[in-house]
MDAnalysis code that builds the backbone (N, CA, C; Angstrom):
import MDAnalysis as mda
import numpy as np

u = mda.Universe.empty(696, n_residues=232, atom_resindex=np.repeat(np.arange(232), 3), trajectory=True)
u.add_TopologyAttr("name", ["N", "CA", "C"] * 232)
u.add_TopologyAttr("resid", np.arange(1, 233))
u.add_TopologyAttr("resname", ["MET", "THR", "GLY", "TRP", "ALA", "GLY", "LEU", "GLY", "SER", "SER", "GLY", "HIS", "ARG", "ALA", "LEU", "ILE", "GLY", "GLN", "VAL", "VAL", "ALA", "HIS", "TYR", "ARG", "ASP", "ASP", "SER", "ARG", "VAL", "ARG", "ALA", "VAL", "ALA", "VAL", "PHE", "GLY", "SER", "VAL", "SER", "ALA", "GLY", "THR", "TRP", "HIS", "GLU", "LEU", "SER", "ASP", "VAL", "ASP", "PHE", "ASP", "ILE", "VAL", "ILE", "SER", "ASP", "ASP", "ALA", "GLN", "VAL", "VAL", "PRO", "GLY", "ASP", "GLU", "ILE", "ALA", "GLU", "LEU", "PHE", "GLY", "GLU", "ARG", "ALA", "ALA", "ILE", "VAL", "LEU", "VAL", "ARG", "GLY", "ASP", "SER", "ALA", "ASP", "VAL", "VAL", "LEU", "ASP", "SER", "VAL", "GLU", "GLU", "VAL", "SER", "VAL", "ARG", "TRP", "HIS", "THR", "LEU", "ARG", "THR", "THR", "SER", "PRO", "ASN", "ILE", "THR", "ALA", "THR", "ALA", "ARG", "VAL", "VAL", "ALA", "GLY", "ARG", "LEU", "THR", "ASP", "GLY", "ASP", "LEU", "VAL", "ALA", "ALA", "GLY", "GLU", "ALA", "ASN", "ARG", "ALA", "GLU", "PRO", "ASP", "VAL", "GLU", "ARG", "LEU", "LEU", "ASP", "THR", "ALA", "VAL", "ARG", "ASP", "ALA", "ILE", "GLY", "ALA", "GLN", "LYS", "ALA", "LEU", "LEU", "ARG", "ASP", "ARG", "ASP", "TRP", "GLU", "ALA", "ALA", "ALA", "ALA", "VAL", "GLU", "ARG", "VAL", "ARG", "ALA", "SER", "LEU", "THR", "ALA", "LEU", "ARG", "GLY", "ARG", "ARG", "ASP", "GLY", "LEU", "ARG", "LEU", "ARG", "PRO", "SER", "ARG", "PRO", "ALA", "GLN", "ALA", "LEU", "ALA", "ALA", "LEU", "LEU", "ALA", "GLU", "ILE", "GLU", "ALA", "SER", "TYR", "GLU", "LEU", "GLY", "PRO", "ARG", "ARG", "ARG", "ALA", "LEU", "LEU", "SER", "LEU", "SER", "ARG", "ASP", "PRO", "ARG", "LEU", "SER", "PRO", "GLY", "ALA", "ARG", "SER", "GLN"])
u.atoms.positions = np.array([
    [-48.810, -90.008, 32.871],
    [-48.543, -88.274, 32.461],
    [-49.730, -87.517, 33.051],
    [-49.615, -86.598, 33.608],
    [-51.191, -85.932, 34.171],
    [-51.247, -84.748, 33.018],
    [-52.525, -84.551, 32.048],
    [-52.537, -84.201, 30.984],
    [-52.045, -82.015, 31.510],
    [-52.721, -81.482, 30.554],
    [-52.665, -79.959, 31.721],
    [-53.420, -79.090, 30.428],
    [-54.821, -79.739, 30.053],
    [-55.059, -79.641, 29.011],
    [-56.504, -78.063, 29.345],
    [-56.372, -77.869, 31.165],
    [-57.678, -77.153, 31.905],
    [-56.144, -76.005, 32.634],
    [-55.435, -75.995, 31.630],
    [-54.224, -74.746, 32.956],
    [-54.194, -73.579, 31.442],
    [-54.820, -72.687, 32.577],
    [-54.259, -71.749, 31.522],
    [-54.991, -71.057, 30.336],
    [-54.467, -70.325, 29.028],
    [-54.949, -69.795, 28.397],
    [-54.275, -71.082, 27.145],
    [-54.506, -70.808, 25.911],
    [-54.078, -71.412, 24.672],
    [-52.062, -71.039, 24.741],
    [-51.994, -69.804, 25.043],
    [-50.590, -69.314, 25.004],
    [-49.792, -70.186, 26.175],
    [-50.695, -70.123, 27.298],
    [-49.905, -70.462, 27.912],
    [-49.938, -72.248, 28.158],
    [-51.056, -72.977, 27.378],
    [-50.655, -74.304, 27.446],
    [-49.602, -74.918, 26.226],
    [-49.312, -73.638, 25.580],
    [-48.419, -74.009, 24.711],
    [-46.910, -73.513, 24.760],
    [-46.789, -72.993, 25.606],
    [-45.062, -73.084, 26.161],
    [-45.426, -74.220, 27.490],
    [-46.749, -75.043, 28.197],
    [-46.156, -75.829, 29.066],
    [-46.163, -77.493, 28.391],
    [-46.636, -77.067, 27.234],
    [-46.374, -78.689, 25.818],
    [-45.633, -78.252, 25.650],
    [-44.551, -76.715, 25.087],
    [-43.322, -76.791, 24.956],
    [-42.257, -77.540, 25.716],
    [-42.268, -77.207, 27.065],
    [-41.334, -77.376, 28.033],
    [-41.688, -78.917, 28.200],
    [-42.880, -79.594, 28.732],
    [-42.819, -80.610, 28.604],
    [-42.114, -81.883, 27.575],
    [-42.440, -81.513, 25.802],
    [-41.510, -81.987, 24.941],
    [-40.399, -82.263, 25.793],
    [-39.659, -81.036, 25.697],
    [-38.287, -80.807, 25.824],
    [-37.711, -81.471, 27.077],
    [-38.302, -81.863, 27.886],
    [-37.731, -82.476, 28.714],
    [-38.280, -84.296, 29.465],
    [-39.501, -84.221, 28.208],
    [-40.302, -85.912, 28.268],
    [-38.694, -87.045, 28.030],
    [-37.715, -87.175, 27.604],
    [-36.415, -88.040, 27.105],
    [-35.654, -88.123, 28.175],
    [-35.870, -86.791, 29.389],
    [-34.688, -86.723, 29.818],
    [-34.931, -87.126, 31.281],
    [-33.616, -87.987, 30.849],
    [-32.571, -88.804, 32.462],
    [-33.040, -88.509, 33.389],
    [-32.773, -86.763, 33.578],
    [-32.348, -85.756, 34.343],
    [-33.157, -85.318, 35.349],
    [-35.201, -85.909, 34.263],
    [-35.994, -84.619, 34.853],
    [-36.750, -86.078, 35.546],
    [-37.177, -86.128, 36.574],
    [-38.204, -86.903, 37.642],
    [-39.606, -86.179, 37.240],
    [-39.797, -85.133, 37.485],
    [-41.303, -84.244, 37.193],
    [-40.824, -83.026, 36.324],
    [-41.930, -82.136, 35.943],
    [-42.430, -80.916, 35.428],
    [-44.050, -80.986, 35.949],
    [-43.799, -79.424, 36.572],
    [-44.552, -79.325, 37.341],
    [-44.780, -77.814, 37.004],
    [-46.068, -77.531, 37.336],
    [-46.298, -75.627, 36.678],
    [-46.942, -75.414, 38.332],
    [-47.162, -74.210, 38.729],
    [-47.784, -73.383, 40.269],
    [-47.412, -72.283, 39.710],
    [-48.700, -71.326, 40.683],
    [-48.994, -70.253, 40.188],
    [-50.410, -69.853, 40.041],
    [-50.781, -68.964, 39.682],
    [-51.918, -68.766, 38.961],
    [-52.275, -69.604, 37.928],
    [-51.153, -69.896, 36.908],
    [-51.978, -71.181, 36.022],
    [-52.471, -71.913, 36.250],
    [-51.841, -72.443, 37.723],
    [-52.062, -74.111, 38.075],
    [-53.196, -73.942, 38.925],
    [-53.901, -72.293, 39.382],
    [-54.430, -72.416, 40.356],
    [-55.951, -71.531, 40.291],
    [-55.953, -71.671, 38.196],
    [-57.097, -71.033, 38.008],
    [-57.239, -69.637, 38.639],
    [-56.314, -69.046, 38.797],
    [-56.928, -67.546, 38.593],
    [-55.647, -66.164, 37.790],
    [-55.617, -67.395, 36.889],
    [-54.534, -66.604, 35.744],
    [-55.340, -65.190, 34.709],
    [-54.620, -64.954, 34.038],
    [-54.941, -63.783, 33.278],
    [-53.879, -63.487, 32.241],
    [-54.568, -63.621, 31.247],
    [-54.338, -63.670, 29.529],
    [-52.480, -63.276, 29.291],
    [-52.486, -62.409, 30.747],
    [-50.617, -61.291, 30.857],
    [-50.128, -62.489, 31.698],
    [-50.372, -63.582, 32.865],
    [-49.645, -64.226, 33.049],
    [-48.351, -64.587, 33.120],
    [-47.429, -64.802, 33.799],
    [-46.501, -65.961, 33.397],
    [-46.167, -67.463, 33.716],
    [-46.068, -68.121, 33.565],
    [-46.560, -69.313, 33.715],
    [-44.520, -69.537, 34.293],
    [-45.008, -70.522, 35.473],
    [-44.190, -70.601, 36.684],
    [-43.923, -72.570, 36.783],
    [-42.614, -72.764, 36.141],
    [-42.350, -74.235, 36.085],
    [-41.915, -74.557, 37.583],
    [-41.631, -75.468, 37.584],
    [-40.552, -76.397, 39.060],
    [-40.966, -77.545, 38.208],
    [-39.022, -78.029, 38.316],
    [-38.746, -79.079, 37.490],
    [-37.633, -79.580, 37.805],
    [-37.972, -80.848, 38.738],
    [-37.805, -81.700, 40.042],
    [-37.100, -82.843, 39.004],
    [-35.236, -82.386, 39.976],
    [-34.491, -83.248, 38.904],
    [-33.670, -84.516, 39.593],
    [-33.466, -85.495, 39.561],
    [-32.108, -86.726, 40.261],
    [-31.197, -85.720, 40.693],
    [-30.740, -86.353, 42.210],
    [-30.102, -85.854, 42.717],
    [-28.770, -85.883, 42.720],
    [-28.505, -86.340, 41.466],
    [-27.038, -86.315, 40.797],
    [-27.269, -85.537, 39.911],
    [-27.985, -84.803, 38.985],
    [-27.987, -84.073, 38.256],
    [-27.540, -82.761, 37.941],
    [-27.069, -82.788, 37.011],
    [-26.297, -81.452, 36.688],
    [-26.971, -80.276, 36.063],
    [-26.904, -79.276, 36.080],
    [-28.205, -78.533, 35.778],
    [-27.913, -76.976, 35.691],
    [-27.268, -75.878, 34.169],
    [-26.736, -74.531, 34.462],
    [-27.799, -73.862, 33.754],
    [-28.786, -73.376, 34.686],
    [-30.393, -72.371, 33.992],
    [-29.569, -72.084, 33.290],
    [-29.031, -71.312, 32.771],
    [-28.680, -70.328, 31.384],
    [-28.301, -71.355, 30.152],
    [-27.591, -72.275, 29.844],
    [-28.410, -73.287, 29.418],
    [-28.990, -74.043, 29.072],
    [-29.869, -74.107, 30.096],
    [-31.134, -75.112, 29.884],
    [-31.980, -73.879, 29.192],
    [-32.238, -72.877, 29.009],
    [-33.369, -72.053, 28.682],
    [-32.564, -71.385, 27.705],
    [-31.650, -71.739, 27.031],
    [-31.115, -71.256, 25.687],
    [-31.337, -72.913, 25.103],
    [-31.170, -73.850, 25.296],
    [-32.032, -75.321, 24.672],
    [-33.215, -75.039, 24.784],
    [-34.278, -74.784, 25.548],
    [-35.414, -74.469, 26.009],
    [-36.398, -73.584, 24.338],
    [-35.282, -72.481, 24.659],
    [-36.280, -71.411, 23.671],
    [-35.545, -70.805, 22.898],
    [-34.257, -71.415, 22.491],
    [-32.950, -70.522, 21.830],
    [-33.820, -69.256, 21.893],
    [-33.341, -68.589, 20.479],
    [-33.593, -67.080, 20.456],
    [-34.594, -66.717, 20.568],
    [-35.603, -66.948, 20.599],
    [-37.086, -66.487, 21.634],
    [-36.573, -65.742, 22.648],
    [-36.013, -66.736, 23.917],
    [-36.029, -65.961, 24.971],
    [-34.919, -64.635, 25.138],
    [-35.384, -63.216, 24.966],
    [-34.975, -62.209, 24.608],
    [-34.726, -61.425, 26.100],
    [-35.251, -61.676, 26.789],
    [-34.396, -61.023, 28.171],
    [-33.909, -62.567, 29.067],
    [-33.121, -62.991, 29.633],
    [-32.388, -64.197, 30.226],
    [-31.888, -63.432, 32.347],
    [-33.164, -63.913, 33.105],
    [-32.227, -62.985, 34.578],
    [-32.216, -64.863, 35.936],
    [-30.967, -64.788, 35.126],
    [-30.236, -66.576, 36.543],
    [-30.523, -66.199, 37.752],
    [-30.607, -66.888, 38.886],
    [-30.582, -66.620, 39.900],
    [-30.108, -67.920, 40.415],
    [-29.165, -68.099, 40.495],
    [-28.782, -69.703, 41.314],
    [-29.497, -71.280, 40.485],
    [-30.526, -71.682, 41.231],
    [-31.090, -72.628, 40.462],
    [-32.254, -72.500, 39.454],
    [-32.317, -70.716, 39.191],
    [-33.604, -70.700, 38.829],
    [-33.252, -69.502, 37.135],
    [-34.563, -69.354, 36.809],
    [-34.085, -68.878, 35.876],
    [-34.992, -67.682, 35.496],
    [-35.619, -66.859, 34.981],
    [-37.309, -65.758, 34.858],
    [-36.740, -64.975, 33.348],
    [-37.746, -65.411, 32.129],
    [-37.493, -65.528, 31.206],
    [-38.066, -64.501, 30.559],
    [-37.886, -63.541, 29.133],
    [-38.866, -62.464, 29.237],
    [-38.585, -63.117, 27.449],
    [-39.880, -64.039, 26.908],
    [-39.477, -64.764, 25.195],
    [-40.077, -62.898, 24.316],
    [-39.772, -63.438, 22.936],
    [-39.815, -62.286, 22.278],
    [-41.162, -62.482, 21.929],
    [-42.340, -62.809, 22.160],
    [-43.170, -62.655, 21.785],
    [-44.289, -61.562, 23.490],
    [-43.005, -61.044, 24.309],
    [-43.621, -60.611, 25.618],
    [-44.333, -61.493, 26.515],
    [-44.123, -62.830, 26.559],
    [-44.623, -63.959, 27.397],
    [-43.678, -64.284, 28.236],
    [-43.716, -64.311, 29.675],
    [-43.236, -64.518, 30.430],
    [-43.155, -65.848, 31.218],
    [-41.873, -66.926, 31.764],
    [-42.001, -68.036, 32.124],
    [-40.206, -67.866, 33.308],
    [-40.760, -68.302, 34.424],
    [-40.239, -68.440, 35.889],
    [-39.890, -70.886, 35.710],
    [-38.348, -70.942, 36.130],
    [-38.244, -71.905, 35.732],
    [-37.087, -72.474, 37.052],
    [-37.351, -73.672, 37.789],
    [-36.549, -73.717, 38.514],
    [-36.212, -75.369, 38.741],
    [-35.379, -75.560, 38.879],
    [-34.678, -76.700, 38.548],
    [-33.795, -77.572, 39.468],
    [-34.534, -78.940, 40.922],
    [-34.130, -78.583, 41.953],
    [-33.991, -81.024, 42.422],
    [-34.003, -80.820, 43.193],
    [-34.050, -82.088, 43.834],
    [-34.938, -82.429, 44.340],
    [-35.767, -83.733, 44.546],
    [-37.185, -83.527, 45.498],
    [-37.572, -82.837, 47.061],
    [-35.937, -83.380, 47.639],
    [-35.623, -82.799, 48.836],
    [-36.068, -81.763, 49.040],
    [-35.160, -80.620, 48.396],
    [-35.402, -79.191, 48.225],
    [-35.947, -78.877, 47.121],
    [-37.592, -79.388, 47.545],
    [-38.960, -78.644, 46.631],
    [-39.517, -77.030, 47.962],
    [-39.705, -76.503, 46.902],
    [-40.152, -75.264, 48.198],
    [-41.433, -74.975, 48.322],
    [-41.462, -74.782, 49.953],
    [-43.139, -75.116, 50.520],
    [-43.618, -74.026, 50.116],
    [-43.695, -73.054, 49.131],
    [-44.020, -71.350, 48.747],
    [-44.942, -72.232, 47.646],
    [-44.785, -73.276, 46.930],
    [-45.836, -74.230, 45.920],
    [-46.817, -74.665, 46.420],
    [-46.546, -75.082, 47.621],
    [-46.902, -76.844, 47.815],
    [-48.633, -76.377, 47.780],
    [-49.553, -75.112, 47.622],
    [-50.662, -74.716, 47.298],
    [-51.327, -74.996, 45.999],
    [-50.190, -75.088, 44.858],
    [-50.714, -74.904, 43.558],
    [-50.023, -75.792, 42.473],
    [-48.957, -76.730, 42.869],
    [-48.496, -76.862, 42.283],
    [-48.764, -77.809, 41.771],
    [-49.012, -78.706, 40.547],
    [-49.048, -79.424, 39.753],
    [-48.593, -80.246, 38.420],
    [-48.684, -81.190, 38.837],
    [-46.956, -82.470, 37.912],
    [-48.173, -82.341, 36.343],
    [-47.344, -82.369, 35.763],
    [-48.089, -82.032, 34.166],
    [-47.193, -82.862, 33.564],
    [-46.143, -83.736, 33.585],
    [-45.442, -84.692, 33.306],
    [-44.300, -85.356, 34.568],
    [-44.146, -86.865, 34.097],
    [-43.008, -87.507, 35.142],
    [-43.519, -88.172, 35.998],
    [-42.523, -88.576, 36.031],
    [-43.066, -90.174, 38.017],
    [-43.269, -89.494, 38.878],
    [-43.607, -88.294, 39.299],
    [-43.476, -87.820, 40.624],
    [-45.124, -87.676, 40.325],
    [-45.634, -87.743, 41.761],
    [-47.181, -87.478, 41.755],
    [-47.283, -85.601, 42.228],
    [-47.887, -84.769, 42.469],
    [-48.556, -83.735, 43.160],
    [-48.470, -83.998, 44.562],
    [-49.101, -85.370, 45.398],
    [-48.945, -85.466, 46.739],
    [-46.711, -85.620, 47.260],
    [-46.188, -85.946, 45.671],
    [-44.739, -86.261, 46.346],
    [-44.477, -84.638, 46.468],
    [-45.282, -83.578, 45.694],
    [-44.276, -82.572, 45.687],
    [-44.892, -81.795, 46.548],
    [-45.981, -82.285, 46.916],
    [-46.303, -81.269, 48.278],
    [-46.040, -82.392, 49.539],
    [-45.562, -83.223, 49.852],
    [-45.152, -83.561, 51.060],
    [-43.412, -83.119, 51.345],
    [-42.931, -83.057, 49.684],
    [-41.465, -82.717, 49.858],
    [-41.797, -80.898, 50.639],
    [-42.245, -80.165, 49.649],
    [-42.127, -78.908, 49.876],
    [-42.554, -79.043, 51.650],
    [-43.798, -79.373, 52.464],
    [-44.187, -79.151, 53.163],
    [-42.817, -79.543, 54.537],
    [-41.959, -80.593, 54.123],
    [-41.108, -80.830, 55.019],
    [-39.890, -79.873, 55.422],
    [-40.088, -79.172, 54.013],
    [-38.967, -77.545, 54.101],
    [-39.854, -76.252, 54.901],
    [-40.770, -76.717, 55.309],
    [-41.664, -75.677, 55.839],
    [-41.262, -75.150, 57.275],
    [-40.978, -73.637, 57.081],
    [-40.227, -73.550, 58.886],
    [-41.528, -72.745, 59.497],
    [-41.576, -72.218, 60.400],
    [-42.390, -71.700, 61.152],
    [-42.116, -70.058, 60.724],
    [-43.398, -68.968, 60.713],
    [-42.856, -67.775, 60.581],
    [-42.618, -67.376, 61.838],
    [-41.644, -65.983, 61.557],
    [-41.366, -65.375, 63.431],
    [-42.715, -64.384, 63.012],
    [-44.056, -64.914, 63.776],
    [-45.333, -64.358, 63.673],
    [-45.020, -62.669, 64.670],
    [-43.909, -62.176, 65.683],
    [-44.096, -61.185, 65.697],
    [-43.577, -60.105, 65.243],
    [-42.341, -60.796, 64.280],
    [-41.593, -60.041, 63.370],
    [-42.663, -59.051, 62.089],
    [-43.057, -60.859, 61.659],
    [-43.904, -60.339, 60.513],
    [-44.937, -59.221, 60.733],
    [-45.632, -58.838, 61.827],
    [-46.722, -58.303, 62.473],
    [-46.143, -57.058, 62.212],
    [-45.000, -56.678, 63.399],
    [-43.859, -55.796, 63.725],
    [-44.027, -55.325, 61.826],
    [-44.281, -55.982, 61.157],
    [-43.109, -55.645, 60.162],
    [-43.678, -54.642, 58.861],
    [-45.311, -55.794, 59.282],
    [-46.772, -55.177, 58.308],
    [-47.652, -53.596, 59.313],
    [-46.979, -53.958, 60.333],
    [-47.615, -52.425, 60.880],
    [-46.534, -51.217, 60.586],
    [-44.991, -51.143, 60.614],
    [-44.282, -50.224, 60.311],
    [-44.754, -50.304, 58.767],
    [-44.677, -50.897, 57.715],
    [-45.073, -50.648, 56.359],
    [-46.531, -49.664, 56.045],
    [-47.157, -50.366, 57.359],
    [-48.723, -50.043, 57.151],
    [-48.665, -48.196, 57.775],
    [-47.913, -48.387, 58.611],
    [-48.308, -46.268, 58.934],
    [-47.043, -46.100, 57.579],
    [-46.069, -46.469, 56.913],
    [-45.050, -45.916, 55.584],
    [-46.086, -45.376, 55.051],
    [-47.097, -46.129, 54.692],
    [-48.003, -46.313, 53.688],
    [-49.085, -45.431, 53.275],
    [-49.506, -44.902, 54.838],
    [-50.453, -43.995, 55.500],
    [-49.936, -42.648, 55.343],
    [-48.466, -42.666, 55.283],
    [-47.820, -41.242, 55.328],
    [-47.663, -41.030, 53.868],
    [-47.386, -41.947, 53.064],
    [-47.436, -41.865, 51.909],
    [-48.317, -40.884, 51.215],
    [-49.118, -41.273, 51.235],
    [-50.868, -41.219, 51.578],
    [-51.006, -39.887, 51.638],
    [-50.432, -39.070, 52.822],
    [-51.093, -38.135, 53.032],
    [-49.848, -37.089, 52.208],
    [-48.600, -37.318, 51.838],
    [-47.670, -37.188, 51.393],
    [-48.215, -36.705, 49.450],
    [-48.871, -37.182, 49.205],
    [-49.499, -36.919, 48.012],
    [-48.182, -37.997, 47.429],
    [-47.670, -38.812, 47.982],
    [-46.830, -39.943, 46.956],
    [-46.976, -41.688, 46.845],
    [-47.905, -41.260, 46.016],
    [-48.792, -43.062, 45.841],
    [-48.038, -43.566, 45.741],
    [-47.020, -43.546, 44.181],
    [-45.939, -44.970, 44.129],
    [-45.318, -45.436, 45.701],
    [-44.704, -44.357, 46.679],
    [-44.808, -44.653, 47.779],
    [-45.498, -45.476, 48.725],
    [-46.629, -45.113, 48.509],
    [-47.823, -46.211, 49.275],
    [-47.899, -46.868, 47.957],
    [-48.152, -47.500, 47.379],
    [-47.672, -48.498, 46.491],
    [-47.099, -49.336, 46.982],
    [-45.789, -49.128, 46.842],
    [-44.705, -49.776, 47.339],
    [-44.688, -50.522, 48.797],
    [-44.862, -49.856, 49.587],
    [-45.408, -49.882, 51.274],
    [-46.255, -50.997, 51.325],
    [-47.315, -50.722, 50.589],
    [-48.577, -51.800, 50.732],
    [-48.051, -52.996, 49.974],
    [-47.621, -52.970, 49.479],
    [-46.737, -54.528, 48.434],
    [-45.910, -55.022, 49.658],
    [-45.626, -54.201, 50.796],
    [-44.695, -54.830, 51.499],
    [-45.206, -55.011, 52.027],
    [-46.556, -54.313, 52.713],
    [-47.302, -55.190, 53.788],
    [-48.402, -56.628, 52.925],
    [-48.199, -56.913, 51.653],
    [-49.420, -57.740, 51.085],
    [-47.554, -58.981, 51.270],
    [-46.634, -58.878, 51.162],
    [-45.930, -59.515, 51.418],
    [-45.565, -60.141, 52.290],
    [-45.507, -59.327, 53.907],
    [-45.504, -59.911, 55.325],
    [-47.155, -60.901, 55.386],
    [-48.046, -60.842, 55.043],
    [-49.189, -61.355, 54.995],
    [-48.677, -62.314, 54.289],
    [-48.044, -62.952, 53.562],
    [-48.535, -63.541, 52.474],
    [-47.014, -64.692, 53.601],
    [-46.141, -63.854, 53.964],
    [-45.051, -64.225, 54.975],
    [-45.856, -65.220, 55.993],
    [-46.970, -64.294, 56.732],
    [-47.344, -65.280, 57.509],
    [-48.125, -66.455, 57.547],
    [-48.855, -66.809, 56.302],
    [-50.073, -67.900, 56.364],
    [-49.143, -68.824, 54.860],
    [-48.152, -68.126, 54.778],
    [-46.977, -68.921, 54.597],
    [-48.177, -70.189, 52.875],
    [-47.907, -68.894, 52.392],
    [-49.115, -69.379, 51.494],
    [-49.044, -67.815, 50.155],
    [-49.992, -67.352, 48.927],
    [-50.647, -66.380, 48.634],
    [-50.721, -65.968, 48.666],
    [-51.359, -64.520, 48.849],
    [-52.248, -63.789, 50.340],
    [-54.015, -64.038, 49.628],
    [-54.270, -64.229, 48.487],
    [-55.722, -64.905, 48.031],
    [-56.300, -63.280, 47.582],
    [-55.597, -61.800, 48.159],
    [-56.535, -60.773, 47.800],
    [-56.355, -60.079, 46.497],
    [-57.048, -59.993, 46.318],
    [-57.405, -59.223, 45.025],
    [-57.795, -57.460, 44.941],
    [-55.650, -57.238, 45.026],
    [-55.563, -55.647, 45.695],
    [-55.591, -55.179, 43.889],
    [-55.897, -53.443, 44.400],
    [-55.527, -52.660, 42.670],
    [-54.151, -51.553, 43.514],
    [-53.420, -52.006, 43.063],
    [-51.953, -51.031, 43.393],
    [-52.231, -49.382, 43.452],
    [-53.818, -49.294, 42.292],
    [-53.463, -47.652, 41.727],
    [-54.901, -47.064, 42.465],
    [-55.041, -48.285, 43.419],
    [-56.108, -47.915, 44.919],
    [-55.320, -48.355, 46.232],
    [-54.017, -47.940, 46.404],
    [-53.061, -47.935, 47.421],
    [-54.148, -47.863, 49.191],
    [-54.722, -46.678, 49.226],
    [-55.431, -47.226, 50.785],
    [-56.953, -47.900, 50.247],
    [-57.051, -48.201, 49.671],
    [-58.053, -49.240, 49.368],
    [-57.216, -50.402, 49.533],
    [-56.303, -51.358, 49.067],
    [-55.760, -52.117, 49.615],
    [-54.971, -52.472, 50.320],
    [-54.203, -50.949, 50.884],
    [-54.384, -50.909, 52.387],
    [-55.332, -51.535, 53.725],
    [-56.619, -50.714, 53.183],
    [-57.159, -51.205, 53.791],
    [-57.872, -52.609, 53.850],
    [-57.910, -53.337, 53.563],
    [-58.004, -54.355, 52.708],
    [-57.506, -55.514, 53.157],
    [-55.922, -55.520, 53.544],
    [-54.349, -56.347, 53.526],
    [-54.680, -56.142, 55.141],
    [-55.058, -54.388, 56.408],
    [-54.907, -54.875, 57.095],
    [-56.078, -54.894, 57.895],
    [-57.293, -55.295, 57.667],
    [-58.580, -55.996, 57.793],
    [-58.112, -57.544, 57.648],
    [-57.940, -58.081, 57.433],
    [-57.286, -59.185, 56.908],
    [-56.083, -59.587, 57.938],
    [-55.380, -59.511, 58.069],
    [-54.766, -59.132, 59.111],
    [-55.062, -58.992, 60.775],
    [-55.719, -58.046, 60.955],
    [-56.385, -58.391, 61.966],
    [-57.157, -58.962, 62.529],
    [-57.878, -59.891, 61.708],
    [-58.600, -60.809, 61.683],
    [-58.283, -62.059, 61.591],
    [-57.025, -62.275, 61.598],
    [-56.343, -63.738, 61.277],
    [-55.785, -63.386, 62.928],
    [-54.514, -62.619, 63.423],
    [-53.734, -62.796, 64.040],
    [-54.365, -61.683, 65.339],
    [-53.606, -61.707, 66.512],
    [-53.742, -60.886, 67.187],
    [-51.856, -60.157, 67.267],
    [-52.952, -58.473, 67.359],
    [-51.752, -58.202, 66.969],
    [-51.380, -57.524, 68.100],
    [-51.942, -57.271, 69.402],
    [-51.448, -56.605, 70.545],
    [-51.701, -55.424, 71.121],
    [-51.462, -55.018, 72.332],
    [-52.467, -53.292, 72.597],
    [-51.687, -52.410, 71.574],
    [-50.232, -52.877, 71.383],
    [-48.872, -51.825, 71.308],
    [-49.124, -51.661, 69.441],
    [-49.432, -52.703, 68.698],
    [-49.892, -52.122, 67.727],
    [-51.217, -52.019, 67.318],
    [-52.091, -52.471, 68.483],
    [-53.416, -51.468, 67.876],
    [-53.088, -49.976, 67.910],
    [-52.696, -49.943, 69.222],
    [-52.827, -48.444, 69.268],
    [-52.003, -47.796, 68.137],
    [-50.825, -48.185, 67.495],
    [-50.569, -47.505, 65.930],
    [-50.923, -47.387, 64.970],
    [-52.317, -48.469, 65.122],
    [-53.102, -48.693, 63.823],
    [-53.664, -47.994, 64.004],
    [-54.381, -48.209, 66.047],
    [-55.546, -46.377, 65.784],
    [-54.985, -45.406, 65.269],
    [-53.807, -45.011, 65.511],
    [-53.539, -43.551, 66.061],
    [-53.025, -43.234, 64.233],
    [-52.983, -44.715, 63.197],
    [-52.377, -43.785, 61.765],
    [-54.126, -44.186, 61.130],
    [-54.753, -43.974, 61.854],
    [-56.237, -43.954, 61.041],
    [-56.743, -42.992, 62.106],
    [-56.635, -41.870, 62.733],
    [-57.554, -40.993, 63.080],
    [-57.687, -40.078, 61.732],
    [-59.135, -39.184, 62.286],
    [-59.523, -38.822, 60.644],
    [-59.132, -37.549, 60.575],
    [-57.880, -37.162, 61.627],
    [-57.677, -36.141, 61.073],
    [-56.563, -35.995, 59.728],
    [-55.932, -37.437, 59.875],
    [-54.952, -37.921, 58.739],
    [-54.807, -38.586, 57.849],
    [-56.616, -38.913, 57.328],
    [-56.989, -39.036, 56.381],
    [-56.772, -38.474, 55.511],
    [-56.470, -40.112, 53.990],
    [-56.396, -39.052, 52.984],
    [-57.339, -38.138, 52.180],
    [-58.867, -37.822, 52.317],
    [-59.639, -36.478, 52.502],
    [-58.735, -35.430, 53.096],
    [-58.050, -35.141, 53.963],
    [-57.955, -34.436, 54.788],
    [-56.645, -34.175, 54.122],
    [-55.986, -34.089, 54.263],
    [-54.739, -33.562, 53.077],
    [-54.500, -32.608, 52.898],
    [-54.031, -31.510, 53.185],
    [-53.980, -30.180, 53.106],
    [-54.375, -29.914, 51.597],
    [-54.211, -29.178, 50.937],
    [-54.089, -28.431, 49.768],
    [-53.289, -27.704, 49.271],
])
């Protein structure tokens, strides 16, 4: 069993310990892994804990029932989607759990997955996830990112910062999809203009946008269209 002494806060570790203890003698479970900010070391005290639970090929799992057995009445809100569940506990702590076979491991977890219990290794999960990785549709994702960047700029010009922040989040999602991993940028939604600039700088440094997309972005950066030039 791999330890989790260095993962997250004491609260995070308590949740990890609870899940590990629950599945320790469960013959269906091949491994319990943690991924995301808690395993990557970028966590905050308020970060949720993302669990990835690998089950045997013939195992049967009903996510809602699993959460009830894991947390009982502490599970105040349970949102189930197919083979996974998002949970808000009565302590306002948040947990996400996915149960799946090894061959259906998601490539989205490979950068941060860490096995904390079971018979599999980190390498086993990474290999299985990478085998499922599809090449991103770069052209479509770049078009989507540029479209949402222009939408964000227009929202800023109209003093619609909520809409701008939502559009910036979509740009971030496109960058994440392009990379096949979390973008790693620390952005502040309360400052959508700065967040947008950081994302576009990262995209332009990493991908060839081509003349059409560059021209659109250049036009959107016209000083006459900047937030400082908004009409009063």
